[in-house]
Each structure stands twice: as C-alpha cells, then as structure tokens.
C-alpha positions as CSV (number, residue, x, y, z in Angstrom):
1,X,74.8,63.5,69.9
2,X,72.8,64.0,73.0
3,X,74.6,61.1,74.5
4,X,78.0,62.9,73.9
5,X,77.0,65.9,76.0
6,X,78.2,65.5,79.6
7,X,76.7,67.3,82.5
8,X,79.0,69.9,84.2
9,X,79.5,69.6,87.9
10,X,81.4,71.7,90.5
11,X,84.3,69.3,90.5
12,X,85.1,70.1,86.9
13,X,86.5,73.5,88.0
14,X,89.4,74.4,90.3
15,X,90.3,77.8,91.8
16,X,93.6,79.3,90.9
17,X,96.0,78.8,93.8
18,X,97.8,81.7,95.4
19,X,101.0,79.6,95.4
20,X,101.3,79.9,91.6
21,X,100.1,83.4,91.0
22,X,98.4,86.2,92.9
23,X,94.8,86.6,92.2
24,X,93.9,90.2,91.2
25,X,90.6,91.4,92.5
26,X,88.9,94.6,91.4
27,X,87.5,96.6,94.3
28,X,84.4,98.7,93.9
29,X,83.7,101.6,96.2
30,X,80.4,103.2,96.9
31,X,80.1,106.8,95.7
32,X,80.2,109.5,98.3
33,X,79.8,113.3,98.4
34,X,82.8,115.7,98.2
35,X,82.1,116.8,101.7
36,X,82.2,113.3,103.2
37,X,85.3,112.5,101.1
38,X,87.1,115.6,102.5
39,X,86.0,114.7,106.0
40,X,87.4,111.2,105.7
41,X,90.7,112.5,104.4
42,X,90.9,115.0,107.2
43,X,90.1,112.4,109.8
44,X,92.9,110.2,108.4
45,X,95.4,112.9,108.9
46,X,96.4,112.4,112.5
47,X,98.5,115.6,112.7
48,X,95.5,117.7,111.6
49,X,93.2,116.0,114.1
50,X,95.6,116.6,116.9
51,X,96.0,120.2,115.9
52,X,92.2,120.7,115.9
53,X,91.9,119.1,119.3
54,X,94.6,121.3,120.8
55,X,92.9,124.4,119.3
56,X,89.6,123.4,120.9
57,X,91.2,122.6,124.2
58,X,93.1,125.9,124.3
59,X,89.9,127.8,123.2
60,X,87.9,126.2,126.1
61,X,90.6,127.2,128.6
62,X,90.7,130.8,127.1
63,X,86.9,131.0,127.5
64,X,86.5,129.5,131.0
65,X,90.0,129.6,132.5
66,X,89.9,133.1,133.9
67,X,86.6,132.2,135.7
68,X,88.1,129.3,137.5
69,X,89.4,131.4,140.4
70,X,88.6,134.7,142.1
71,X,91.6,136.6,140.6
72,X,91.4,139.0,137.6
73,X,94.0,139.8,135.1
74,X,94.8,143.2,136.8
75,X,94.4,142.4,140.5
76,X,97.6,143.1,142.3
77,X,98.7,141.5,145.6
78,X,102.2,142.5,146.6
79,X,102.3,139.9,149.4
80,X,101.9,137.1,146.8
81,X,104.5,138.4,144.3
82,X,106.9,136.0,142.5
83,X,105.3,132.8,143.8
84,X,106.1,129.6,142.0
85,X,103.4,127.3,140.7
86,X,101.4,125.4,143.3
87,X,98.5,123.0,143.1
88,X,96.6,121.0,145.7
89,X,98.7,118.1,146.9
90,X,102.0,119.6,145.9
91,X,103.6,121.8,148.6
92,X,106.1,124.5,148.2
93,X,108.7,125.9,150.7
94,X,108.2,129.4,149.4
95,X,104.5,129.4,150.3
96,X,105.3,127.9,153.8
97,X,108.0,130.6,154.5
98,X,105.4,133.3,153.7
99,X,102.7,131.6,155.8
100,X,100.4,131.0,152.8
101,X,99.0,127.6,153.7
102,X,95.7,127.8,151.8
103,X,96.9,129.8,148.7
104,X,97.3,128.1,145.3
105,X,98.5,129.5,142.0
106,X,98.6,127.0,139.2
107,X,101.0,129.0,137.0
108,X,102.4,131.1,139.9
109,X,102.4,134.9,140.1
110,X,104.4,137.6,138.5
111,X,106.6,140.3,140.1
112,X,103.5,142.3,141.0
113,X,101.6,139.4,142.6
114,X,99.2,139.0,139.6
115,X,97.9,135.5,138.9
116,X,99.7,134.1,135.8
117,X,96.9,131.5,135.2
118,X,94.3,134.2,134.7
119,X,96.7,136.5,132.7
120,X,97.8,133.6,130.4
121,X,94.3,132.7,129.4
122,X,93.3,136.4,129.0
123,X,96.3,136.7,126.7
124,X,95.2,133.6,124.8
125,X,91.8,135.3,124.2
126,X,93.6,138.1,122.5
127,X,95.6,135.7,120.3
128,X,92.4,133.9,119.3
129,X,90.7,137.2,118.6
130,X,93.6,138.1,116.3
131,X,93.1,134.7,114.6
132,X,89.4,135.4,114.0
133,X,90.1,138.9,112.7
134,X,92.8,137.6,110.3
135,X,90.4,135.0,108.8
136,X,87.7,137.6,108.5
137,X,89.9,140.1,106.8
138,X,91.3,137.5,104.4
139,X,87.8,136.2,103.5
140,X,86.1,139.5,103.2
141,X,88.6,142.0,101.9
142,X,91.3,139.8,100.3
143,X,89.0,137.3,98.6
144,X,86.7,139.9,97.1
145,X,89.6,142.1,96.0
146,X,91.3,139.2,94.3
147,X,88.2,137.9,92.6
148,X,87.2,141.2,91.2
149,X,90.7,142.0,90.0
150,X,91.2,138.6,88.3
151,X,87.7,138.4,86.8
152,X,87.6,141.8,85.0
153,X,91.3,141.9,84.1
154,X,92.9,144.4,81.7
155,X,92.9,148.0,83.1
156,X,90.9,147.2,86.2
157,X,93.4,144.4,87.1
158,X,96.4,146.7,86.3
159,X,95.1,149.5,88.6
160,X,94.2,147.1,91.5
161,X,97.6,145.3,91.3
162,X,99.5,148.5,91.4
163,X,97.7,149.4,94.6
164,X,98.7,146.1,96.1
165,X,102.3,146.6,95.1
166,X,102.3,150.0,96.9
167,X,100.8,148.5,100.1
168,X,103.0,145.5,100.1
169,X,106.1,147.7,99.8
170,X,105.4,149.2,103.2
171,X,106.6,147.1,106.2
172,X,103.9,146.1,108.7
173,X,106.0,147.4,111.6
174,X,106.1,150.9,110.0
175,X,102.3,150.8,109.5
176,X,101.6,149.8,113.1
177,X,104.1,152.4,114.4
178,X,102.3,155.1,112.5
179,X,98.9,153.9,113.7
180,X,100.1,154.0,117.3
181,X,101.3,157.6,116.8
182,X,97.8,158.6,115.7
183,X,95.8,156.1,117.8
184,X,96.3,154.5,121.2
185,X,97.8,151.0,121.4
186,X,95.0,148.4,121.6
187,X,92.6,146.2,119.6
188,X,91.7,148.9,117.2
189,X,95.3,149.6,116.2
190,X,96.1,145.9,115.6
191,X,92.8,145.4,113.7
192,X,93.5,148.3,111.4
193,X,97.0,147.1,110.7
194,X,95.6,143.7,109.7
195,X,93.0,145.4,107.5
196,X,95.6,147.5,105.7
197,X,98.0,144.8,104.6
198,X,96.9,141.5,106.1
199,X,94.7,140.5,103.1
200,X,97.3,141.0,100.3
201,X,98.4,137.3,100.2
202,X,94.8,136.1,100.0
203,X,94.0,138.5,97.2
204,X,96.9,137.1,95.1
205,X,95.7,133.6,95.6
206,X,92.1,134.4,94.7
207,X,93.3,136.3,91.6
208,X,95.4,133.4,90.5
209,X,92.6,130.9,91.0
210,X,90.0,132.9,89.1
211,X,92.4,133.5,86.2
212,X,92.5,129.8,85.7
213,X,88.8,129.3,85.7
214,X,87.2,132.4,84.1
215,X,87.6,131.0,80.6
216,X,86.2,127.6,81.4
217,X,83.2,126.2,79.6
218,X,80.8,126.5,82.5
219,X,81.7,130.2,82.9
220,X,81.1,130.8,79.2
221,X,77.8,129.0,79.4
222,X,76.7,131.3,82.3
223,X,77.7,134.4,80.2
224,X,75.7,133.0,77.2
225,X,72.6,132.6,79.4
226,X,72.9,136.2,80.5
227,X,74.2,135.7,84.1
228,X,75.5,138.9,85.8
229,X,79.1,139.4,86.7
230,X,78.3,139.0,90.4
231,X,76.5,135.8,89.9
232,X,79.3,134.3,87.8
233,X,81.9,135.3,90.4
234,X,80.2,134.3,93.6
235,X,77.8,131.5,92.4
236,X,79.8,129.8,89.6
237,X,83.5,130.4,90.3
238,X,83.8,130.9,94.0
239,X,82.5,127.4,95.0
240,X,85.2,125.8,92.9
241,X,88.0,127.7,94.6
242,X,86.6,128.1,98.1
243,X,88.6,125.2,99.5
244,X,91.9,126.7,98.4
245,X,90.9,130.1,99.9
246,X,90.0,128.5,103.3
247,X,93.4,126.8,103.3
248,X,95.2,130.0,102.6
249,X,93.3,131.8,105.4
250,X,94.3,129.1,107.9
251,X,98.0,129.5,106.9
252,X,97.7,133.2,107.6
253,X,96.5,132.7,111.2
254,X,99.9,131.7,112.7
255,X,101.5,134.7,111.0
256,X,98.9,137.1,112.4
257,X,99.3,135.6,116.0
258,X,103.0,135.9,115.8
259,X,102.8,139.5,114.5
260,X,100.7,140.5,117.5
261,X,103.0,138.7,120.0
262,X,106.0,140.4,118.4
263,X,104.4,143.8,118.6
264,X,103.5,143.2,122.3
265,X,107.0,142.0,123.0
266,X,108.6,145.2,121.8
267,X,105.9,147.3,123.5
268,X,103.7,148.2,120.6
269,X,100.8,145.9,121.4
270,X,98.0,145.7,124.0
271,X,98.6,148.3,126.8
272,X,99.0,147.4,130.4
273,X,97.4,146.2,132.6
274,X,95.8,144.1,129.9
275,X,97.7,140.9,129.0
276,X,98.6,139.3,125.7
277,X,100.9,136.3,125.2
278,X,103.5,138.6,123.7
279,X,103.4,141.1,126.6
280,X,103.6,138.2,129.2
281,X,106.7,136.8,127.5
282,X,108.2,140.3,127.4
283,X,107.6,140.8,131.1
284,X,108.8,137.4,132.1
285,X,111.9,137.6,129.9
286,X,113.3,140.4,132.1
287,X,113.3,138.1,135.2
288,X,113.8,134.8,133.4
289,X,117.1,133.9,135.1
290,X,115.6,134.4,138.6
291,X,112.0,133.2,138.0
292,X,112.1,130.9,134.9
293,X,108.6,129.5,135.6
294,X,107.0,132.9,134.6
295,X,107.8,132.5,131.0
296,X,106.9,128.8,130.6
297,X,103.1,129.0,130.3
298,X,102.8,131.9,127.7
299,X,105.6,130.4,125.6
300,X,104.0,126.9,125.6
301,X,100.5,128.2,124.8
302,X,101.8,130.5,122.0
303,X,103.9,127.7,120.5
304,X,101.0,125.2,120.7
305,X,98.6,127.7,119.0
306,X,100.9,128.4,116.1
307,X,101.9,124.7,115.6
308,X,98.2,123.6,115.8
309,X,97.0,126.1,113.2
310,X,99.8,125.0,110.9
311,X,98.9,121.3,111.3
312,X,95.2,122.2,110.8
313,X,95.9,124.2,107.6
314,X,98.1,121.3,106.3
315,X,95.3,118.8,107.0
316,X,92.7,121.0,105.3
317,X,94.9,121.4,102.2
318,X,95.2,117.6,101.9
319,X,91.4,117.1,102.4
320,X,90.0,120.0,100.3
321,X,92.4,120.1,97.4
322,X,91.1,117.8,94.7
323,X,94.6,117.5,93.2
324,X,95.7,115.7,96.4
325,X,93.1,112.9,95.7
326,X,94.8,109.6,94.9
327,X,93.8,107.7,91.8
C-alpha cells in the first residue's frame, strides 16, 4: 500500500486562469481609530479640502492684509479718490494723468480716496468674527438648551419648546431693528441678535439626537450605576452626537455671515467709518455703473467665504456621520 502512495509535487496543481473566471480575493484592512477614519474620509473629499484651504487663505489675508501697506481703513485722501486697481508692473492712464507715478492700490480706492485693499480685509475680519460668534452661540447656548430639553422631557421639554416657538416666530430683522433703537449699531448689537435667535436650529438638532439615544442600553446602565444627569448628558450622550452638532454649526456659519452682510447693506450693520463686506458692497453699488471695480473685491471675498464654509460643512458631514460609512 505504501507503494501506491505517490508524492505530491508543485506540478500537480494549476492556478485558475482569469480567462475562464474571475478570481475573487478577500481584502483585509487594518483597524483604525474613528478619528483617523474621519480624517481620511475628509481628505478624500476634494471639495471640502478646497473649502478649508480657501478659508485659511482668506483668514491669513484678513489677519495680515491691512498691515501690508501704510493705509488704514479710515484714512481719507481726496486726491486719490476713485482710482482703479494698480500693481507694480501694470501701469494705468488714470494714475499718469494725476501724476501719481509711485502710488499703487491693489484693489483701487473708493469715492473718498480710501484704500479698498485695507477696507476689504478689515471687512473680512468682521465676517470671520461673526462666523466665530455663530459657532460659539450654537455650541454653548443651542447645544445645552437642546440637550437639557430632550433629556428631561415631559413638562420641562414642553415649557422649553414653547419658548423656542415664541422666539422663532419673531423675524431676525425685527429683533435687530429693535436692538438698534435701544443700542448703537455695532458688534454688540449683532452679537446680541445672534444670541437671541441664532441658536434655535442647533437646539432642535441636539434635542432630536438626544431623544434617540436617551433610552439606549448604555444610558440605562449609567443610570443604574448612579450617574448624575449632568454626567449622563455630557459624558455619555454628547460624545455620540458631537459630530452631528459640529456639522450643524458649520452649516449655520454662512447664514450668519449673510445676515450681517444684509444688515450692513441696508444700513443696520457696522457704523462708518468701519467697514464690513456688506457695507462695502452697499457703498460700491451706488457707483457700480461708473466704477465697477469697487464692488468686485468684497463680492468675491463674501462669495468665496460662504461657498467655502458650505463645502467644509458638507465634507465634515460625510466624514463624521457614521451612517455615511460604506460597508
């Protein structure tokens, strides 16, 4: 019987050819943390990366742009009024006719001779300030309000939701107008307007998320172990919904920036001689047919800011939302 056993060699086997059937291969992937997985997903979203780069680029110019020349946002030079853009190496007949051989204005000047480069980036600072305030109001007031309302429920939730319905029924423009009657136009007025109604959307998202999770097993286990309400809300539930709240706050930023620009456009925003993108657009709009270059810079910067924050929010939603993960 031993003689009947033949030795097995490599020639006795043959690989299946791809010409007859496709070989199915199982891939194994190394495990990675949620943070790294979200980062890789965000990096793969080209639109979100471009949006983030543009926001950083604009933020750098807003921080250092006004310091790149000797002009301030309120310095007036009537001799230099209504000058078109001019950079080194590109001459302009308007400058030559006025005898301004060594004068350069990258974005030109307005009808009072103020440098539009400096005023545009000063206005961008205000828009970025509004963006930071909008996120802070959402994450501090809106998030906490929604978490408390959804967690305790019943009579507490009913009272808190009726308050939101009253506030949401008042238009933002009416609130800002009333604040301007009482206070002077400026940062304080816009900040208070955002604090009154700007957090309502975030509170509703936070409430909806906590209603889905507060009866889950891990929450019941924490209650059984004697955990306090604050610990359950902020240590157990909040980390599971924080991604969705960040996404919502990013989506609220373009709306807040546009609200400030709109108020400035109709004369209810930052007072003169301070500049915001909305006030620059409003001033330039009056002479747009004669000096169209004046409106280009603030409109482009405002559009890029709003588009970039929308792209960033969309990328964060795809990266942080576990439901978006492919199987």
